[in-house]
PDB file of N, CA, C and O in Angstrom, chain B, residues numbered from 101:
ATOM      1  N   MET B 101       0.838  -1.179   0.000  1.00  0.00           N
ATOM      2  CA  MET B 101       0.000   0.000   0.000  1.00  0.00           C
ATOM      3  C   MET B 101       0.883   1.242   0.000  1.00  0.00           C
ATOM      4  O   MET B 101       1.980   1.256   0.558  1.00  0.00           O
ATOM      5  N   ARG B 102       0.372   2.270  -0.637  1.00  0.00           N
ATOM      6  CA  ARG B 102       1.099   3.535  -0.670  1.00  0.00           C
ATOM      7  C   ARG B 102       0.548   4.459   0.409  1.00  0.00           C
ATOM      8  O   ARG B 102      -0.570   4.270   0.888  1.00  0.00           O
ATOM      9  N   PRO B 103       1.346   5.466   0.790  1.00  0.00           N
ATOM     10  CA  PRO B 103       0.862   6.414   1.803  1.00  0.00           C
ATOM     11  C   PRO B 103      -0.436   7.084   1.363  1.00  0.00           C
ATOM     12  O   PRO B 103      -0.704   7.212   0.168  1.00  0.00           O
ATOM     13  N   GLY B 104      -1.233   7.508   2.334  1.00  0.00           N
ATOM     14  CA  GLY B 104      -2.516   8.137   2.043  1.00  0.00           C
ATOM     15  C   GLY B 104      -2.413   9.450   1.301  1.00  0.00           C
ATOM     16  O   GLY B 104      -3.380   9.890   0.679  1.00  0.00           O
ATOM     17  N   ASN B 105      -1.244  10.087   1.359  1.00  0.00           N
ATOM     18  CA  ASN B 105      -1.094  11.367   0.668  1.00  0.00           C
ATOM     19  C   ASN B 105      -0.594  11.202  -0.761  1.00  0.00           C
ATOM     20  O   ASN B 105      -0.256  12.186  -1.419  1.00  0.00           O
ATOM     21  N   THR B 106      -0.546   9.969  -1.244  1.00  0.00           N
ATOM     22  CA  THR B 106      -0.093   9.685  -2.601  1.00  0.00           C
ATOM     23  C   THR B 106      -1.300   9.463  -3.496  1.00  0.00           C
ATOM     24  O   THR B 106      -2.177   8.663  -3.169  1.00  0.00           O
ATOM     25  N   SER B 107      -1.354  10.157  -4.611  1.00  0.00           N
ATOM     26  CA  SER B 107      -2.448   9.935  -5.549  1.00  0.00           C
ATOM     27  C   SER B 107      -2.304   8.549  -6.155  1.00  0.00           C
ATOM     28  O   SER B 107      -1.218   8.160  -6.585  1.00  0.00           O
ATOM     29  N   ALA B 108      -3.388   7.817  -6.186  1.00  0.00           N
ATOM     30  CA  ALA B 108      -3.359   6.450  -6.703  1.00  0.00           C
ATOM     31  C   ALA B 108      -3.014   6.401  -8.180  1.00  0.00           C
ATOM     32  O   ALA B 108      -2.551   5.374  -8.677  1.00  0.00           O
ATOM     33  N   CYS B 109      -3.234   7.492  -8.880  1.00  0.00           N
ATOM     34  CA  CYS B 109      -3.031   7.503 -10.324  1.00  0.00           C
ATOM     35  C   CYS B 109      -1.606   7.877 -10.729  1.00  0.00           C
ATOM     36  O   CYS B 109      -1.231   7.719 -11.891  1.00  0.00           O
ATOM     37  N   ASN B 110      -0.820   8.365  -9.788  1.00  0.00           N
ATOM     38  CA  ASN B 110       0.545   8.782 -10.117  1.00  0.00           C
ATOM     39  C   ASN B 110       1.437   7.587 -10.412  1.00  0.00           C
ATOM     40  O   ASN B 110       1.481   6.635  -9.633  1.00  0.00           O
ATOM     41  N   ASN B 111       2.142   7.633 -11.523  1.00  0.00           N
ATOM     42  CA  ASN B 111       3.139   6.637 -11.896  1.00  0.00           C
ATOM     43  C   ASN B 111       2.603   5.204 -11.831  1.00  0.00           C
ATOM     44  O   ASN B 111       3.219   4.324 -11.231  1.00  0.00           O
ATOM     45  N   PHE B 112       1.471   4.994 -12.446  1.00  0.00           N
ATOM     46  CA  PHE B 112       0.818   3.689 -12.396  1.00  0.00           C
ATOM     47  C   PHE B 112       1.685   2.551 -12.913  1.00  0.00           C
ATOM     48  O   PHE B 112       1.675   1.483 -12.301  1.00  0.00           O
ATOM     49  N   PRO B 113       2.442   2.710 -14.011  1.00  0.00           N
ATOM     50  CA  PRO B 113       3.251   1.580 -14.487  1.00  0.00           C
ATOM     51  C   PRO B 113       4.220   1.048 -13.424  1.00  0.00           C
ATOM     52  O   PRO B 113       4.403  -0.163 -13.301  1.00  0.00           O
ATOM     53  N   VAL B 114       4.831   1.944 -12.665  1.00  0.00           N
ATOM     54  CA  VAL B 114       5.752   1.516 -11.603  1.00  0.00           C
ATOM     55  C   VAL B 114       4.974   0.813 -10.492  1.00  0.00           C
ATOM     56  O   VAL B 114       5.407  -0.222  -9.985  1.00  0.00           O
ATOM     57  N   PHE B 115       3.825   1.377 -10.116  1.00  0.00           N
ATOM     58  CA  PHE B 115       2.974   0.763  -9.100  1.00  0.00           C
ATOM     59  C   PHE B 115       2.535  -0.636  -9.531  1.00  0.00           C
ATOM     60  O   PHE B 115       2.573  -1.572  -8.732  1.00  0.00           O
ATOM     61  N   LEU B 116       2.120  -0.780 -10.780  1.00  0.00           N
ATOM     62  CA  LEU B 116       1.682  -2.074 -11.293  1.00  0.00           C
ATOM     63  C   LEU B 116       2.822  -3.079 -11.271  1.00  0.00           C
ATOM     64  O   LEU B 116       2.642  -4.209 -10.818  1.00  0.00           O
ATOM     65  N   GLN B 117       3.987  -2.683 -11.754  1.00  0.00           N
ATOM     66  CA  GLN B 117       5.125  -3.603 -11.784  1.00  0.00           C
ATOM     67  C   GLN B 117       5.536  -4.014 -10.376  1.00  0.00           C
ATOM     68  O   GLN B 117       5.848  -5.181 -10.139  1.00  0.00           O
ATOM     69  N   ASP B 118       5.538  -3.075  -9.446  1.00  0.00           N
ATOM     70  CA  ASP B 118       5.867  -3.378  -8.051  1.00  0.00           C
ATOM     71  C   ASP B 118       4.870  -4.382  -7.475  1.00  0.00           C
ATOM     72  O   ASP B 118       5.254  -5.323  -6.780  1.00  0.00           O
ATOM     73  N   THR B 119       3.599  -4.175  -7.768  1.00  0.00           N
ATOM     74  CA  THR B 119       2.558  -5.089  -7.297  1.00  0.00           C
ATOM     75  C   THR B 119       2.739  -6.480  -7.894  1.00  0.00           C
ATOM     76  O   THR B 119       2.641  -7.479  -7.180  1.00  0.00           O
ATOM     77  N   LEU B 120       3.001  -6.552  -9.196  1.00  0.00           N
ATOM     78  CA  LEU B 120       3.203  -7.851  -9.847  1.00  0.00           C
ATOM     79  C   LEU B 120       4.426  -8.562  -9.286  1.00  0.00           C
ATOM     80  O   LEU B 120       4.410  -9.781  -9.120  1.00  0.00           O
ATOM     81  N   ASN B 121       5.489  -7.811  -8.992  1.00  0.00           N
ATOM     82  CA  ASN B 121       6.685  -8.408  -8.393  1.00  0.00           C
ATOM     83  C   ASN B 121       6.374  -8.995  -7.023  1.00  0.00           C
ATOM     84  O   ASN B 121       6.870 -10.069  -6.682  1.00  0.00           O
ATOM     85  N   LYS B 122       5.564  -8.307  -6.241  1.00  0.00           N
ATOM     86  CA  LYS B 122       5.195  -8.802  -4.911  1.00  0.00           C
ATOM     87  C   LYS B 122       4.325 -10.050  -5.004  1.00  0.00           C
ATOM     88  O   LYS B 122       4.381 -10.914  -4.129  1.00  0.00           O
ATOM     89  N   LEU B 123       3.533 -10.145  -6.043  1.00  0.00           N
ATOM     90  CA  LEU B 123       2.674 -11.318  -6.231  1.00  0.00           C
ATOM     91  C   LEU B 123       3.455 -12.521  -6.743  1.00  0.00           C
ATOM     92  O   LEU B 123       2.957 -13.647  -6.722  1.00  0.00           O
ATOM     93  N   GLU B 124       4.663 -12.283  -7.196  1.00  0.00           N
ATOM     94  CA  GLU B 124       5.559 -13.299  -7.746  1.00  0.00           C
ATOM     95  C   GLU B 124       4.888 -14.047  -8.889  1.00  0.00           C
ATOM     96  O   GLU B 124       4.582 -13.441  -9.916  1.00  0.00           O
ATOM     97  N   GLU B 125       4.654 -15.327  -8.741  1.00  0.00           N
ATOM     98  CA  GLU B 125       4.120 -16.148  -9.839  1.00  0.00           C
ATOM     99  C   GLU B 125       2.591 -16.188  -9.880  1.00  0.00           C
ATOM    100  O   GLU B 125       2.016 -16.836 -10.755  1.00  0.00           O
ATOM    101  N   LYS B 126       1.938 -15.513  -8.957  1.00  0.00           N
ATOM    102  CA  LYS B 126       0.472 -15.525  -8.948  1.00  0.00           C
ATOM    103  C   LYS B 126      -0.052 -14.724 -10.128  1.00  0.00           C
ATOM    104  O   LYS B 126       0.531 -13.714 -10.523  1.00  0.00           O
ATOM    105  N   LYS B 127      -1.164 -15.192 -10.683  1.00  0.00           N
ATOM    106  CA  LYS B 127      -1.759 -14.528 -11.844  1.00  0.00           C
ATOM    107  C   LYS B 127      -2.874 -13.589 -11.395  1.00  0.00           C
ATOM    108  O   LYS B 127      -3.704 -13.945 -10.559  1.00  0.00           O
ATOM    109  N   VAL B 128      -2.878 -12.403 -11.955  1.00  0.00           N
ATOM    110  CA  VAL B 128      -3.944 -11.438 -11.679  1.00  0.00           C
ATOM    111  C   VAL B 128      -5.095 -11.747 -12.626  1.00  0.00           C
ATOM    112  O   VAL B 128      -4.921 -11.714 -13.844  1.00  0.00           O
ATOM    113  N   GLY B 129      -6.263 -12.045 -12.080  1.00  0.00           N
ATOM    114  CA  GLY B 129      -7.408 -12.377 -12.909  1.00  0.00           C
ATOM    115  C   GLY B 129      -8.120 -11.152 -13.463  1.00  0.00           C
ATOM    116  O   GLY B 129      -8.564 -11.146 -14.611  1.00  0.00           O
ATOM    117  N   LEU B 130      -8.225 -10.114 -12.636  1.00  0.00           N
ATOM    118  CA  LEU B 130      -8.974  -8.927 -13.033  1.00  0.00           C
ATOM    119  C   LEU B 130      -8.566  -7.753 -12.156  1.00  0.00           C
ATOM    120  O   LEU B 130      -8.405  -7.900 -10.944  1.00  0.00           O
ATOM    121  N   VAL B 131      -8.401  -6.603 -12.767  1.00  0.00           N
ATOM    122  CA  VAL B 131      -8.155  -5.362 -12.030  1.00  0.00           C
ATOM    123  C   VAL B 131      -9.408  -4.508 -12.152  1.00  0.00           C
ATOM    124  O   VAL B 131      -9.892  -4.257 -13.256  1.00  0.00           O
ATOM    125  N   ARG B 132      -9.930  -4.066 -11.016  1.00  0.00           N
ATOM    126  CA  ARG B 132     -11.063  -3.135 -10.995  1.00  0.00           C
ATOM    127  C   ARG B 132     -10.545  -1.798 -10.510  1.00  0.00           C
ATOM    128  O   ARG B 132      -9.834  -1.731  -9.508  1.00  0.00           O
ATOM    129  N   ALA B 133     -10.894  -0.739 -11.210  1.00  0.00           N
ATOM    130  CA  ALA B 133     -10.368   0.577 -10.848  1.00  0.00           C
ATOM    131  C   ALA B 133     -11.439   1.652 -10.992  1.00  0.00           C
ATOM    132  O   ALA B 133     -12.378   1.521 -11.777  1.00  0.00           O
ATOM    133  N   ASP B 134     -11.272   2.719 -10.212  1.00  0.00           N
ATOM    134  CA  ASP B 134     -12.225   3.819 -10.314  1.00  0.00           C
ATOM    135  C   ASP B 134     -11.823   4.772 -11.433  1.00  0.00           C
ATOM    136  O   ASP B 134     -10.831   4.546 -12.126  1.00  0.00           O
ATOM    137  N   SER B 135     -12.590   5.824 -11.599  1.00  0.00           N
ATOM    138  CA  SER B 135     -12.425   6.692 -12.764  1.00  0.00           C
ATOM    139  C   SER B 135     -11.101   7.440 -12.816  1.00  0.00           C
ATOM    140  O   SER B 135     -10.708   7.904 -13.886  1.00  0.00           O
ATOM    141  N   CYS B 136     -10.404   7.570 -11.696  1.00  0.00           N
ATOM    142  CA  CYS B 136      -9.112   8.271 -11.763  1.00  0.00           C
ATOM    143  C   CYS B 136      -8.099   7.462 -12.578  1.00  0.00           C
ATOM    144  O   CYS B 136      -7.099   8.009 -13.044  1.00  0.00           O
ATOM    145  N   PHE B 137      -8.355   6.162 -12.750  1.00  0.00           N
ATOM    146  CA  PHE B 137      -7.460   5.305 -13.528  1.00  0.00           C
ATOM    147  C   PHE B 137      -7.845   5.235 -15.002  1.00  0.00           C
ATOM    148  O   PHE B 137      -7.198   4.533 -15.779  1.00  0.00           O
ATOM    149  N   CYS B 138      -8.878   5.947 -15.386  1.00  0.00           N
ATOM    150  CA  CYS B 138      -9.346   5.897 -16.769  1.00  0.00           C
ATOM    151  C   CYS B 138      -8.504   6.846 -17.624  1.00  0.00           C
ATOM    152  O   CYS B 138      -8.928   7.948 -17.970  1.00  0.00           O
ATOM    153  N   ASN B 139      -7.294   6.378 -17.953  1.00  0.00           N
ATOM    154  CA  ASN B 139      -6.405   7.168 -18.806  1.00  0.00           C
ATOM    155  C   ASN B 139      -5.523   6.239 -19.627  1.00  0.00           C
ATOM    156  O   ASN B 139      -5.399   5.052 -19.326  1.00  0.00           O
ATOM    157  N   LYS B 140      -4.922   6.789 -20.652  1.00  0.00           N
ATOM    158  CA  LYS B 140      -4.146   6.008 -21.618  1.00  0.00           C
ATOM    159  C   LYS B 140      -2.989   5.252 -20.964  1.00  0.00           C
ATOM    160  O   LYS B 140      -2.753   4.088 -21.287  1.00  0.00           O
ATOM    161  N   GLN B 141      -2.267   5.900 -20.047  1.00  0.00           N
ATOM    162  CA  GLN B 141      -1.109   5.273 -19.407  1.00  0.00           C
ATOM    163  C   GLN B 141      -1.519   4.011 -18.640  1.00  0.00           C
ATOM    164  O   GLN B 141      -0.848   2.983 -18.734  1.00  0.00           O
ATOM    165  N   VAL B 142      -2.590   4.084 -17.903  1.00  0.00           N
ATOM    166  CA  VAL B 142      -3.062   2.945 -17.121  1.00  0.00           C
ATOM    167  C   VAL B 142      -3.523   1.820 -18.042  1.00  0.00           C
ATOM    168  O   VAL B 142      -3.136   0.666 -17.859  1.00  0.00           O
ATOM    169  N   ILE B 143      -4.341   2.152 -19.020  1.00  0.00           N
ATOM    170  CA  ILE B 143      -4.879   1.136 -19.930  1.00  0.00           C
ATOM    171  C   ILE B 143      -3.760   0.449 -20.704  1.00  0.00           C
ATOM    172  O   ILE B 143      -3.764  -0.774 -20.837  1.00  0.00           O
ATOM    173  N   GLU B 144      -2.808   1.217 -21.213  1.00  0.00           N
ATOM    174  CA  GLU B 144      -1.685   0.617 -21.943  1.00  0.00           C
ATOM    175  C   GLU B 144      -0.843  -0.271 -21.039  1.00  0.00           C
ATOM    176  O   GLU B 144      -0.368  -1.318 -21.480  1.00  0.00           O
ATOM    177  N   SER B 145      -0.647   0.121 -19.787  1.00  0.00           N
ATOM    178  CA  SER B 145       0.128  -0.694 -18.843  1.00  0.00           C
ATOM    179  C   SER B 145      -0.553  -2.032 -18.588  1.00  0.00           C
ATOM    180  O   SER B 145       0.101  -3.075 -18.578  1.00  0.00           O
ATOM    181  N   LEU B 146      -1.859  -2.003 -18.385  1.00  0.00           N
ATOM    182  CA  LEU B 146      -2.599  -3.239 -18.144  1.00  0.00           C
ATOM    183  C   LEU B 146      -2.614  -4.130 -19.381  1.00  0.00           C
ATOM    184  O   LEU B 146      -2.463  -5.347 -19.270  1.00  0.00           O
ATOM    185  N   GLN B 147      -2.795  -3.535 -20.553  1.00  0.00           N
ATOM    186  CA  GLN B 147      -2.812  -4.326 -21.782  1.00  0.00           C
ATOM    187  C   GLN B 147      -1.444  -4.929 -22.072  1.00  0.00           C
ATOM    188  O   GLN B 147      -1.357  -6.061 -22.548  1.00  0.00           O
ATOM    189  N   LYS B 148      -0.384  -4.195 -21.794  1.00  0.00           N
ATOM    190  CA  LYS B 148       0.975  -4.700 -22.004  1.00  0.00           C
ATOM    191  C   LYS B 148       1.225  -5.941 -21.147  1.00  0.00           C
ATOM    192  O   LYS B 148       1.907  -6.872 -21.575  1.00  0.00           O
ATOM    193  N   GLN B 149       0.673  -5.945 -19.944  1.00  0.00           N
ATOM    194  CA  GLN B 149       0.834  -7.089 -19.036  1.00  0.00           C
ATOM    195  C   GLN B 149      -0.224  -8.174 -19.289  1.00  0.00           C
ATOM    196  O   GLN B 149      -0.234  -9.204 -18.614  1.00  0.00           O
ATOM    197  N   LYS B 150      -1.106  -7.939 -20.256  1.00  0.00           N
ATOM    198  CA  LYS B 150      -2.198  -8.869 -20.595  1.00  0.00           C
ATOM    199  C   LYS B 150      -3.092  -9.151 -19.385  1.00  0.00           C
ATOM    200  O   LYS B 150      -3.461 -10.292 -19.107  1.00  0.00           O
ATOM    201  N   ILE B 151      -3.424  -8.071 -18.680  1.00  0.00           N
ATOM    202  CA  ILE B 151      -4.282  -8.165 -17.506  1.00  0.00           C
ATOM    203  C   ILE B 151      -5.676  -7.660 -17.887  1.00  0.00           C
ATOM    204  O   ILE B 151      -5.819  -6.579 -18.457  1.00  0.00           O
ATOM    205  N   HIS B 152      -6.693  -8.448 -17.569  1.00  0.00           N
ATOM    206  CA  HIS B 152      -8.077  -8.024 -17.795  1.00  0.00           C
ATOM    207  C   HIS B 152      -8.416  -6.920 -16.797  1.00  0.00           C
ATOM    208  O   HIS B 152      -7.934  -6.929 -15.664  1.00  0.00           O
ATOM    209  N   TYR B 153      -9.248  -5.972 -17.225  1.00  0.00           N
ATOM    210  CA  TYR B 153      -9.552  -4.844 -16.350  1.00  0.00           C
ATOM    211  C   TYR B 153     -10.950  -4.303 -16.583  1.00  0.00           C
ATOM    212  O   TYR B 153     -11.534  -4.446 -17.656  1.00  0.00           O
ATOM    213  N   ILE B 154     -11.460  -3.676 -15.535  1.00  0.00           N
ATOM    214  CA  ILE B 154     -12.705  -2.915 -15.591  1.00  0.00           C
ATOM    215  C   ILE B 154     -12.382  -1.571 -14.955  1.00  0.00           C
ATOM    216  O   ILE B 154     -11.938  -1.514 -13.808  1.00  0.00           O
ATOM    217  N   ILE B 155     -12.604  -0.495 -15.694  1.00  0.00           N
ATOM    218  CA  ILE B 155     -12.311   0.839 -15.175  1.00  0.00           C
ATOM    219  C   ILE B 155     -13.566   1.698 -15.299  1.00  0.00           C
ATOM    220  O   ILE B 155     -14.151   1.818 -16.375  1.00  0.00           O
ATOM    221  N   ALA B 156     -13.961   2.286 -14.191  1.00  0.00           N
ATOM    222  CA  ALA B 156     -15.112   3.189 -14.203  1.00  0.00           C
ATOM    223  C   ALA B 156     -14.771   4.426 -15.026  1.00  0.00           C
ATOM    224  O   ALA B 156     -13.619   4.859 -15.070  1.00  0.00           O
ATOM    225  N   ALA B 157     -15.773   4.981 -15.669  1.00  0.00           N
ATOM    226  CA  ALA B 157     -15.568   6.210 -16.446  1.00  0.00           C
ATOM    227  C   ALA B 157     -16.835   7.053 -16.365  1.00  0.00           C
ATOM    228  O   ALA B 157     -17.945   6.524 -16.303  1.00  0.00           O
ATOM    229  N   ARG B 158     -16.658   8.336 -16.366  1.00  0.00           N
ATOM    230  CA  ARG B 158     -17.820   9.229 -16.412  1.00  0.00           C
ATOM    231  C   ARG B 158     -18.466   9.119 -17.787  1.00  0.00           C
ATOM    232  O   ARG B 158     -17.777   9.041 -18.805  1.00  0.00           O
ATOM    233  N   LEU B 159     -19.756   9.114 -17.806  1.00  0.00           N
ATOM    234  CA  LEU B 159     -20.479   8.990 -19.068  1.00  0.00           C
ATOM    235  C   LEU B 159     -20.633  10.378 -19.693  1.00  0.00           C
ATOM    236  O   LEU B 159     -21.722  10.952 -19.726  1.00  0.00           O
ATOM    237  N   THR B 160     -19.517  10.890 -20.181  1.00  0.00           N
ATOM    238  CA  THR B 160     -19.503  12.205 -20.829  1.00  0.00           C
ATOM    239  C   THR B 160     -20.039  12.077 -22.248  1.00  0.00           C
ATOM    240  O   THR B 160     -20.253  10.969 -22.739  1.00  0.00           O
ATOM    241  N   SER B 161     -20.253  13.195 -22.895  1.00  0.00           N
ATOM    242  CA  SER B 161     -20.748  13.154 -24.272  1.00  0.00           C
ATOM    243  C   SER B 161     -19.740  12.460 -25.187  1.00  0.00           C
ATOM    244  O   SER B 161     -20.137  11.773 -26.128  1.00  0.00           O
ATOM    245  N   THR B 162     -18.449  12.630 -24.927  1.00  0.00           N
ATOM    246  CA  THR B 162     -17.422  11.959 -25.739  1.00  0.00           C
ATOM    247  C   THR B 162     -17.507  10.450 -25.571  1.00  0.00           C
ATOM    248  O   THR B 162     -17.421   9.709 -26.550  1.00  0.00           O
ATOM    249  N   VAL B 163     -17.675   9.991 -24.336  1.00  0.00           N
ATOM    250  CA  VAL B 163     -17.796   8.551 -24.079  1.00  0.00           C
ATOM    251  C   VAL B 163     -19.063   8.018 -24.740  1.00  0.00           C
ATOM    252  O   VAL B 163     -19.046   6.933 -25.322  1.00  0.00           O
ATOM    253  N   LYS B 164     -20.154   8.762 -24.656  1.00  0.00           N
ATOM    254  CA  LYS B 164     -21.404   8.330 -25.296  1.00  0.00           C
ATOM    255  C   LYS B 164     -21.221   8.161 -26.801  1.00  0.00           C
ATOM    256  O   LYS B 164     -21.693   7.181 -27.377  1.00  0.00           O
ATOM    257  N   ILE B 165     -20.546   9.098 -27.434  1.00  0.00           N
ATOM    258  CA  ILE B 165     -20.300   9.013 -28.879  1.00  0.00           C
ATOM    259  C   ILE B 165     -19.465   7.784 -29.204  1.00  0.00           C
ATOM    260  O   ILE B 165     -19.762   7.066 -30.158  1.00  0.00           O
ATOM    261  N   CYS B 166     -18.425   7.537 -28.420  1.00  0.00           N
ATOM    262  CA  CYS B 166     -17.575   6.354 -28.646  1.00  0.00           C
ATOM    263  C   CYS B 166     -18.381   5.070 -28.499  1.00  0.00           C
ATOM    264  O   CYS B 166     -18.221   4.142 -29.291  1.00  0.00           O
ATOM    265  N   LEU B 167     -19.247   5.013 -27.490  1.00  0.00           N
ATOM    266  CA  LEU B 167     -20.075   3.826 -27.291  1.00  0.00           C
ATOM    267  C   LEU B 167     -21.043   3.620 -28.447  1.00  0.00           C
ATOM    268  O   LEU B 167     -21.235   2.493 -28.903  1.00  0.00           O
ATOM    269  N   LEU B 168     -21.651   4.694 -28.921  1.00  0.00           N
ATOM    270  CA  LEU B 168     -22.568   4.578 -30.057  1.00  0.00           C
ATOM    271  C   LEU B 168     -21.848   4.068 -31.297  1.00  0.00           C
ATOM    272  O   LEU B 168     -22.386   3.241 -32.033  1.00  0.00           O
ATOM    273  N   ARG B 169     -20.635   4.556 -31.532  1.00  0.00           N
ATOM    274  CA  ARG B 169     -19.850   4.076 -32.672  1.00  0.00           C
ATOM    275  C   ARG B 169     -19.501   2.602 -32.509  1.00  0.00           C
ATOM    276  O   ARG B 169     -19.574   1.829 -33.464  1.00  0.00           O
ATOM    277  N   LEU B 170     -19.122   2.221 -31.296  1.00  0.00           N
ATOM    278  CA  LEU B 170     -18.793   0.821 -31.033  1.00  0.00           C
ATOM    279  C   LEU B 170     -20.010  -0.072 -31.260  1.00  0.00           C
ATOM    280  O   LEU B 170     -19.902  -1.125 -31.889  1.00  0.00           O
ATOM    281  N   PHE B 171     -21.165   0.345 -30.748  1.00  0.00           N
ATOM    282  CA  PHE B 171     -22.385  -0.431 -30.949  1.00  0.00           C
ATOM    283  C   PHE B 171     -22.712  -0.570 -32.431  1.00  0.00           C
ATOM    284  O   PHE B 171     -23.163  -1.629 -32.869  1.00  0.00           O
ATOM    285  N   ALA B 172     -22.493   0.479 -33.199  1.00  0.00           N
ATOM    286  CA  ALA B 172     -22.759   0.431 -34.640  1.00  0.00           C
ATOM    287  C   ALA B 172     -21.847  -0.582 -35.323  1.00  0.00           C
ATOM    288  O   ALA B 172     -22.293  -1.331 -36.193  1.00  0.00           O
ATOM    289  N   VAL B 173     -20.583  -0.611 -34.937  1.00  0.00           N
ATOM    290  CA  VAL B 173     -19.630  -1.568 -35.515  1.00  0.00           C
ATOM    291  C   VAL B 173     -20.041  -2.994 -35.164  1.00  0.00           C
ATOM    292  O   VAL B 173     -20.012  -3.879 -36.019  1.00  0.00           O
ATOM    293  N   VAL B 174     -20.420  -3.216 -33.916  1.00  0.00           N
ATOM    294  CA  VAL B 174     -20.839  -4.553 -33.485  1.00  0.00           C
ATOM    295  C   VAL B 174     -22.108  -4.974 -34.219  1.00  0.00           C
ATOM    296  O   VAL B 174     -22.209  -6.111 -34.681  1.00  0.00           O
ATOM    297  N   ALA B 175     -23.066  -4.077 -34.327  1.00  0.00           N
ATOM    298  CA  ALA B 175     -24.316  -4.394 -35.027  1.00  0.00           C
ATOM    299  C   ALA B 175     -24.053  -4.747 -36.483  1.00  0.00           C
ATOM    300  O   ALA B 175     -24.662  -5.672 -37.020  1.00  0.00           O
ATOM    301  N   GLU B 176     -23.153  -4.017 -37.119  1.00  0.00           N
ATOM    302  CA  GLU B 176     -22.805  -4.305 -38.512  1.00  0.00           C
ATOM    303  C   GLU B 176     -22.156  -5.680 -38.638  1.00  0.00           C
ATOM    304  O   GLU B 176     -22.451  -6.423 -39.574  1.00  0.00           O
ATOM    305  N   ALA B 177     -21.284  -6.019 -37.708  1.00  0.00           N
ATOM    306  CA  ALA B 177     -20.620  -7.328 -37.737  1.00  0.00           C
ATOM    307  C   ALA B 177     -21.632  -8.451 -37.538  1.00  0.00           C
ATOM    308  O   ALA B 177     -21.542  -9.495 -38.183  1.00  0.00           O
ATOM    309  N   VAL B 178     -22.589  -8.238 -36.650  1.00  0.00           N
ATOM    310  CA  VAL B 178     -23.633  -9.241 -36.413  1.00  0.00           C
ATOM    311  C   VAL B 178     -24.472  -9.418 -37.667  1.00  0.00           C
ATOM    312  O   VAL B 178     -24.790 -10.549 -38.034  1.00  0.00           O
ATOM    313  N   GLN B 179     -24.834  -8.338 -38.328  1.00  0.00           N
ATOM    314  CA  GLN B 179     -25.626  -8.417 -39.558  1.00  0.00           C
ATOM    315  C   GLN B 179     -24.864  -9.167 -40.644  1.00  0.00           C
ATOM    316  O   GLN B 179     -25.448  -9.982 -41.359  1.00  0.00           O
ATOM    317  N   ARG B 180     -23.570  -8.900 -40.774  1.00  0.00           N
ATOM    318  CA  ARG B 180     -22.768  -9.597 -41.790  1.00  0.00           C
ATOM    319  C   ARG B 180     -22.753 -11.095 -41.529  1.00  0.00           C
ATOM    320  O   ARG B 180     -22.813 -11.887 -42.470  1.00  0.00           O
ATOM    321  N   ARG B 181     -22.674 -11.488 -40.285  1.00  0.00           N
ATOM    322  CA  ARG B 181     -22.671 -12.917 -39.942  1.00  0.00           C
ATOM    323  C   ARG B 181     -24.004 -13.568 -40.287  1.00  0.00           C
ATOM    324  O   ARG B 181     -24.042 -14.715 -40.731  1.00  0.00           O
ATOM    325  N   LYS B 182     -25.101 -12.835 -40.084  1.00  0.00           N
ATOM    326  CA  LYS B 182     -26.427 -13.376 -40.397  1.00  0.00           C
ATOM    327  C   LYS B 182     -26.577 -13.595 -41.897  1.00  0.00           C
ATOM    328  O   LYS B 182     -27.231 -14.547 -42.322  1.00  0.00           O
ATOM    329  N   ILE B 183     -25.979 -12.726 -42.696  1.00  0.00           N
ATOM    330  CA  ILE B 183     -26.075 -12.816 -44.150  1.00  0.00           C
ATOM    331  C   ILE B 183     -25.241 -13.981 -44.672  1.00  0.00           C
ATOM    332  O   ILE B 183     -25.645 -14.655 -45.620  1.00  0.00           O
ATOM    333  N   GLU B 184     -24.103 -14.218 -44.074  1.00  0.00           N
ATOM    334  CA  GLU B 184     -23.190 -15.274 -44.556  1.00  0.00           C
ATOM    335  C   GLU B 184     -23.677 -16.624 -44.272  1.00  0.00           C
ATOM    336  O   GLU B 184     -23.018 -17.604 -44.618  1.00  0.00           O
TER     337      GLU B 184
END
């Protein structure tokens, strides 16, 4: 654990690596994080380590647009499969 006066989001890659080193050979099944971890550095660090994650995010207009685009892509893929 880090001191209470340390922001949890500061230097996440180092924090993650330190945590993984302490776990030694144990496998991390899932990381759950609050919205302060919803940033590129954190997501790239978790993906690099091939760790599954769930990160809370504010449902801003930008996030809504991204979700709508994602849903459209998924719907199109489902339709293509039905046709084939």
